[in-house]
C-alpha positions as CSV (number, residue, x, y, z in Angstrom):
1,M,-79.0,-63.7,-123.5
2,R,-77.2,-61.2,-125.7
3,I,-78.2,-57.6,-126.0
4,E,-76.8,-54.6,-127.8
5,L,-74.9,-52.3,-125.5
6,V,-76.7,-49.2,-126.9
7,R,-80.0,-50.6,-125.4
8,I,-78.7,-50.3,-121.8
9,A,-76.1,-47.5,-121.9
10,H,-74.7,-44.6,-123.8
11,A,-71.0,-43.8,-124.3
12,R,-68.6,-40.9,-124.4
13,G,-65.0,-41.0,-125.5
14,G,-61.9,-38.8,-125.7
15,D,-58.2,-38.8,-125.9
16,K,-55.2,-37.1,-124.4
17,G,-51.7,-37.7,-125.7
18,N,-51.1,-41.5,-125.8
19,K,-54.3,-42.4,-123.9
20,A,-57.9,-42.8,-125.0
21,D,-60.8,-43.0,-122.6
22,L,-64.2,-44.5,-123.0
23,S,-67.1,-44.0,-120.5
24,L,-70.3,-46.1,-120.4
25,F,-73.3,-44.6,-118.7
26,A,-76.1,-47.0,-117.8
27,Y,-79.7,-45.9,-118.1
28,D,-80.7,-47.5,-114.8
29,A,-79.4,-49.3,-111.8
30,H,-80.2,-52.8,-113.2
31,S,-78.3,-52.0,-116.4
32,Y,-75.4,-50.7,-114.4
33,A,-75.2,-54.0,-112.6
34,V,-75.1,-55.8,-115.9
35,L,-72.3,-53.5,-117.2
36,K,-70.2,-54.1,-114.0
37,Q,-70.6,-57.8,-114.5
38,E,-70.0,-58.1,-118.2
39,V,-67.8,-55.2,-119.4
40,S,-64.4,-55.9,-117.9
41,A,-61.0,-54.2,-118.6
42,A,-59.9,-57.4,-120.3
43,R,-63.0,-57.5,-122.6
44,V,-62.5,-53.8,-123.6
45,A,-58.8,-54.5,-124.2
46,Q,-59.7,-57.4,-126.5
47,H,-62.3,-55.3,-128.4
48,F,-59.8,-52.5,-129.0
49,R,-56.7,-54.6,-129.7
50,G,-54.8,-53.0,-132.6
51,I,-55.9,-49.6,-131.5
52,A,-54.6,-49.6,-127.9
53,S,-51.3,-51.5,-127.2
54,G,-51.0,-50.8,-123.5
55,A,-53.0,-51.6,-120.4
56,V,-56.7,-50.9,-120.0
57,V,-57.8,-49.7,-116.6
58,R,-61.5,-49.7,-115.5
59,Y,-62.9,-47.2,-113.0
60,E,-66.3,-47.7,-111.4
61,L,-68.4,-44.5,-110.8
62,D,-71.3,-46.0,-108.9
63,P,-73.1,-42.7,-108.1
64,L,-73.3,-42.0,-111.9
65,W,-74.0,-45.6,-112.9
66,A,-70.9,-45.3,-115.1
67,L,-67.7,-47.2,-116.0
68,K,-64.7,-45.4,-117.3
69,F,-61.9,-47.1,-119.2
70,V,-58.5,-45.6,-119.8
71,L,-56.7,-47.2,-122.7
72,D,-52.9,-46.7,-122.7
73,G,-50.8,-46.7,-125.8
74,A,-53.6,-45.6,-128.1
75,L,-53.9,-43.6,-131.3
76,D,-50.2,-43.9,-132.2
77,G,-49.3,-41.3,-129.5
78,G,-52.3,-38.9,-129.9
79,G,-54.6,-37.2,-132.3
80,F,-52.0,-34.9,-133.7
81,L,-48.4,-35.9,-134.2
82,F,-45.9,-33.6,-135.7
83,Q,-42.1,-33.1,-135.8
84,V,-40.3,-29.9,-135.3
85,Q,-37.3,-29.7,-137.6
């Protein structure tokens, strides 16, 4: 069975330098179990290929029913790039 991610979780994201992060928060314990089984670091890396060139690391935050992904080599070095001349 396929289901839209938005039906079982909500997401937050951010960036810092050359890293982007994405957190998924399940609405309930059952949905969290599905997230842990189906949303791997490899799957996230595949989805964001072309945006993040480095490793993707997954952190499990069981008390919050959340998964956090850190994507390295993202955003061409960060949200703001400038050169000092």
